[in-house]
C-alpha positions as a Markdown table, in Angstrom:
| # | Residue | x | y | z |
|---|---|---|---|---|
| 1 | Met | 88.3 | 93.1 | 99.8 |
| 2 | Gln | 90.7 | 91.8 | 102.4 |
| 3 | Thr | 91.2 | 93.7 | 105.7 |
| 4 | Gly | 94.7 | 94.8 | 104.7 |
| 5 | Asn | 93.5 | 96.3 | 101.5 |
| 6 | Ile | 90.7 | 98.1 | 103.2 |
| 7 | Val | 93.1 | 99.7 | 105.7 |
| 8 | Arg | 95.4 | 100.7 | 102.9 |
| 9 | Ala | 92.5 | 102.2 | 100.9 |
| 10 | Leu | 91.4 | 104.2 | 103.9 |
| 11 | Leu | 94.9 | 105.4 | 104.6 |
| 12 | Ala | 95.8 | 106.4 | 101.1 |
| 13 | Pro | 94.3 | 109.9 | 101.4 |
| 14 | Leu | 96.1 | 110.4 | 104.7 |
| 15 | Ile | 99.5 | 109.3 | 103.2 |
| 16 | Ile | 99.0 | 111.5 | 100.1 |
| 17 | Ala | 98.1 | 114.5 | 102.3 |
| 18 | Ser | 101.2 | 113.9 | 104.4 |
| 19 | Ala | 103.4 | 113.6 | 101.3 |
| 20 | Leu | 101.9 | 116.8 | 99.8 |
| 21 | Thr | 102.4 | 118.7 | 103.1 |
| 22 | Leu | 106.1 | 117.9 | 103.0 |
| 23 | Ala | 106.5 | 118.4 | 99.2 |
| 24 | Gly | 107.1 | 122.2 | 99.2 |
| 25 | Cys | 109.7 | 123.8 | 101.5 |
| 26 | Gly | 109.2 | 127.4 | 100.7 |
| 27 | Gly | 107.7 | 130.1 | 102.9 |
| 28 | Ser | 108.3 | 130.6 | 106.6 |
| 29 | Ser | 106.7 | 129.7 | 109.8 |
| 30 | Ser | 105.5 | 132.2 | 112.4 |
| 31 | Ala | 107.5 | 131.8 | 115.6 |
| 32 | Ser | 105.9 | 132.9 | 118.9 |
| 33 | Ala | 108.4 | 131.8 | 121.5 |
| 34 | Gly | 111.2 | 129.3 | 122.2 |
| 35 | Asn | 114.6 | 128.7 | 120.8 |
| 36 | Val | 113.9 | 125.9 | 118.3 |
| 37 | Ser | 111.7 | 127.7 | 115.7 |
| 38 | Ala | 113.3 | 128.4 | 112.4 |
| 39 | Pro | 112.2 | 129.7 | 109.0 |
| 40 | Ile | 111.2 | 126.8 | 106.8 |
| 41 | Ala | 113.5 | 127.8 | 104.0 |
| 42 | Thr | 116.6 | 127.4 | 106.2 |
| 43 | Ala | 115.4 | 125.0 | 108.9 |
| 44 | Pro | 117.2 | 121.8 | 109.5 |
| 45 | Asn | 113.9 | 120.2 | 110.5 |
| 46 | Val | 110.7 | 120.8 | 108.6 |
| 47 | Gly | 107.4 | 119.5 | 109.8 |
| 48 | Gly | 103.9 | 119.4 | 108.4 |
| 49 | Ala | 100.6 | 119.0 | 110.1 |
| 50 | Ala | 98.1 | 117.0 | 108.1 |
| 51 | Lys | 94.7 | 115.5 | 108.6 |
| 52 | Gly | 93.9 | 117.7 | 105.8 |
| 53 | Ile | 96.4 | 120.6 | 105.8 |
| 54 | Leu | 96.2 | 122.5 | 109.1 |
| 55 | Lys | 96.7 | 126.2 | 108.6 |
| 56 | Asn | 97.6 | 128.6 | 111.4 |
| 57 | Ala | 97.7 | 125.8 | 114.1 |
| 58 | Ser | 99.7 | 126.2 | 117.3 |
| 59 | Val | 102.8 | 123.9 | 117.5 |
| 60 | Val | 104.4 | 123.1 | 120.9 |
| 61 | Ile | 107.8 | 121.4 | 121.0 |
| 62 | Lys | 108.8 | 119.4 | 124.0 |
| 63 | Glu | 112.0 | 117.4 | 124.8 |
| 64 | Trp | 112.2 | 114.4 | 127.1 |
| 65 | Gln | 114.3 | 115.6 | 130.0 |
| 66 | Asn | 114.9 | 114.0 | 133.5 |
| 67 | Gly | 111.8 | 111.8 | 133.3 |
| 68 | Gly | 109.3 | 114.4 | 131.9 |
| 69 | Trp | 108.4 | 116.5 | 128.9 |
| 70 | Ala | 110.0 | 120.0 | 129.0 |
| 71 | Arg | 108.6 | 122.7 | 126.7 |
| 72 | Ile | 111.5 | 124.0 | 124.5 |
| 73 | Gly | 109.6 | 126.1 | 122.0 |
| 74 | Thr | 106.5 | 127.0 | 120.1 |
| 75 | Thr | 105.6 | 128.1 | 116.5 |
| 76 | Thr | 102.6 | 128.2 | 114.2 |
| 77 | Thr | 101.9 | 126.3 | 110.9 |
| 78 | Asp | 101.9 | 128.3 | 107.7 |
| 79 | Ala | 99.3 | 128.3 | 104.9 |
| 80 | Asn | 100.8 | 125.0 | 103.7 |
| 81 | Gly | 100.5 | 123.4 | 107.1 |
| 82 | Gln | 104.3 | 123.5 | 107.5 |
| 83 | Phe | 106.6 | 124.8 | 110.3 |
| 84 | Gly | 110.3 | 125.0 | 110.6 |
| 85 | Leu | 112.4 | 124.0 | 113.6 |
| 86 | Asp | 116.1 | 123.7 | 114.5 |
| 87 | Leu | 116.3 | 120.5 | 116.6 |
| 88 | Ser | 119.9 | 119.6 | 115.5 |
| 89 | Gly | 121.4 | 119.8 | 119.0 |
| 90 | Ile | 118.7 | 117.7 | 120.7 |
| 91 | Thr | 119.6 | 114.1 | 121.3 |
| 92 | Asn | 116.6 | 113.1 | 123.5 |
| 93 | Pro | 113.1 | 112.2 | 122.2 |
| 94 | Val | 111.0 | 115.2 | 121.0 |
| 95 | Leu | 107.2 | 115.5 | 121.2 |
| 96 | Ile | 105.5 | 117.8 | 118.7 |
| 97 | Thr | 101.9 | 118.8 | 119.6 |
| 98 | Val | 99.7 | 120.6 | 117.1 |
| 99 | Thr | 96.5 | 122.2 | 118.4 |
| 100 | Thr | 93.8 | 124.3 | 116.9 |
| 101 | Ser | 92.5 | 127.8 | 117.8 |
| 102 | Ser | 89.6 | 129.9 | 116.4 |
| 103 | Gln | 92.1 | 131.1 | 113.7 |
| 104 | Thr | 93.0 | 127.5 | 112.5 |
| 105 | Thr | 91.5 | 126.1 | 109.4 |
| 106 | Met | 91.9 | 122.7 | 107.7 |
| 107 | Thr | 91.7 | 121.9 | 104.0 |
| 108 | Cys | 89.0 | 119.2 | 103.9 |
| 109 | Asp | 90.5 | 115.9 | 102.7 |
| 110 | Ser | 87.5 | 113.7 | 102.8 |
| 111 | Ala | 84.4 | 114.2 | 100.6 |
| 112 | Asp | 82.2 | 112.2 | 103.0 |
| 113 | Ala | 83.2 | 113.9 | 106.2 |
| 114 | Cys | 83.0 | 117.6 | 105.1 |
| 115 | Ser | 79.4 | 117.9 | 103.9 |
| 116 | Gly | 80.4 | 118.4 | 100.3 |
| 117 | Asn | 83.2 | 120.8 | 101.1 |
| 118 | Phe | 86.1 | 118.7 | 99.8 |
| 119 | Gly | 89.1 | 120.8 | 99.1 |
| 120 | Gln | 87.7 | 123.8 | 101.0 |
| 121 | Asp | 89.0 | 125.3 | 104.3 |
| 122 | Ile | 86.8 | 124.4 | 107.3 |
| 123 | Ser | 86.9 | 125.2 | 111.0 |
| 124 | Leu | 87.9 | 122.5 | 113.5 |
| 125 | Pro | 86.8 | 121.8 | 117.1 |
| 126 | Ala | 88.8 | 123.6 | 119.8 |
| 127 | Asp | 90.1 | 120.4 | 121.2 |
| 128 | Phe | 91.5 | 119.0 | 117.9 |
| 129 | Thr | 95.1 | 117.8 | 118.5 |
| 130 | Leu | 97.7 | 115.9 | 116.6 |
| 131 | Glu | 101.1 | 114.8 | 117.8 |
| 132 | Ala | 104.3 | 113.3 | 116.6 |
| 133 | Ile | 107.2 | 111.8 | 118.5 |
| 134 | Leu | 110.8 | 111.8 | 117.2 |
| 135 | Pro | 113.6 | 109.6 | 118.5 |
| 136 | Ser | 115.7 | 112.7 | 118.7 |
| 137 | Gly | 115.9 | 116.1 | 117.2 |
| 138 | Ala | 118.7 | 115.1 | 114.8 |
| 139 | Asp | 116.7 | 112.1 | 113.5 |
| 140 | Ala | 114.2 | 113.8 | 111.3 |
| 141 | Ala | 114.9 | 116.4 | 108.6 |
| 142 | His | 111.3 | 116.2 | 107.3 |
| 143 | Phe | 108.4 | 114.7 | 109.3 |
| 144 | Ala | 104.7 | 114.8 | 109.4 |
| 145 | Val | 102.3 | 115.2 | 112.3 |
| 146 | Thr | 99.3 | 113.0 | 111.4 |
| 147 | Pro | 96.7 | 110.7 | 113.1 |
| 148 | Leu | 99.2 | 107.8 | 112.7 |
| 149 | Thr | 102.0 | 109.7 | 114.4 |
| 150 | Thr | 99.5 | 110.7 | 117.1 |
| 151 | Leu | 98.9 | 107.0 | 117.8 |
| 152 | Ala | 102.7 | 106.4 | 118.1 |
| 153 | Ala | 103.1 | 109.4 | 120.4 |
| 154 | Glu | 100.2 | 108.3 | 122.6 |
| 155 | Trp | 101.7 | 104.8 | 123.0 |
| 156 | Val | 105.0 | 106.2 | 124.2 |
| 157 | Lys | 103.2 | 108.7 | 126.6 |
| 158 | Gln | 101.2 | 105.8 | 128.1 |
| 159 | Leu | 104.3 | 103.6 | 128.8 |
| 160 | Pro | 104.4 | 102.4 | 132.4 |
| 161 | Gly | 106.4 | 104.7 | 134.7 |
| 162 | Asn | 109.2 | 102.1 | 135.0 |
| 163 | Met | 109.9 | 102.0 | 131.3 |
| 164 | Ala | 112.4 | 104.4 | 129.8 |
| 165 | Ile | 111.4 | 106.8 | 127.1 |
| 166 | Asn | 114.3 | 106.9 | 124.7 |
| 167 | Ala | 115.1 | 106.5 | 121.0 |
| 168 | Val | 114.6 | 102.7 | 121.3 |
| 169 | Thr | 111.1 | 103.0 | 122.7 |
| 170 | Val | 110.1 | 105.7 | 120.3 |
| 171 | Asn | 111.4 | 103.7 | 117.3 |
| 172 | Gln | 109.4 | 100.7 | 118.7 |
| 173 | Ala | 106.2 | 102.7 | 118.8 |
| 174 | Leu | 106.7 | 104.1 | 115.3 |
| 175 | Ala | 107.5 | 100.6 | 114.0 |
| 176 | Arg | 104.4 | 99.2 | 115.8 |
| 177 | Val | 102.1 | 101.7 | 114.1 |
| 178 | Ala | 103.7 | 101.0 | 110.7 |
| 179 | Asp | 103.3 | 97.3 | 111.2 |
| 180 | Leu | 99.7 | 97.7 | 112.4 |
| 181 | Phe | 98.7 | 99.5 | 109.2 |
| 182 | Gly | 101.0 | 97.5 | 106.9 |
| 183 | Leu | 103.3 | 100.5 | 106.1 |
| 184 | Asp | 107.0 | 100.5 | 105.5 |
| 185 | Ser | 108.8 | 101.6 | 108.7 |
């Protein structure tokens, strides 16, 4: 099997989980603070946290402002791993960080990694984190927070201090990840 086919075979479960996470738009998210949280049913922006579906995970939303990340809101994923936001007025890049707590569970999406608990809810380590970066709040009606979006977010966060973080650099990072894994960007 060629390397590209191996990568695609390994990514297939992740891509399917991401698609399933975004498939349903019912329910509501639980907002804990901030002005960007919105019920999923009416939210202009719907996100999903998936490395397996992350239930009851904390979501922190930050906007790139004046050379740094400013926290603009928080929410929590629902039983489907989804959360709703209203980012429609935000024109700067947005960083979404999903973290776990003792209340967070993940639906196991890998038969090999879950000790025979495929499809079951399992606990996660306290330091488990996923991220996504968006070129702007208005650029994504539906998006996923996955290991691949975490890679793109990390690349942007590690840019040298003299490089601007803007829609161009965010789109370059997203395209770089897509190209690296042979995905459509």
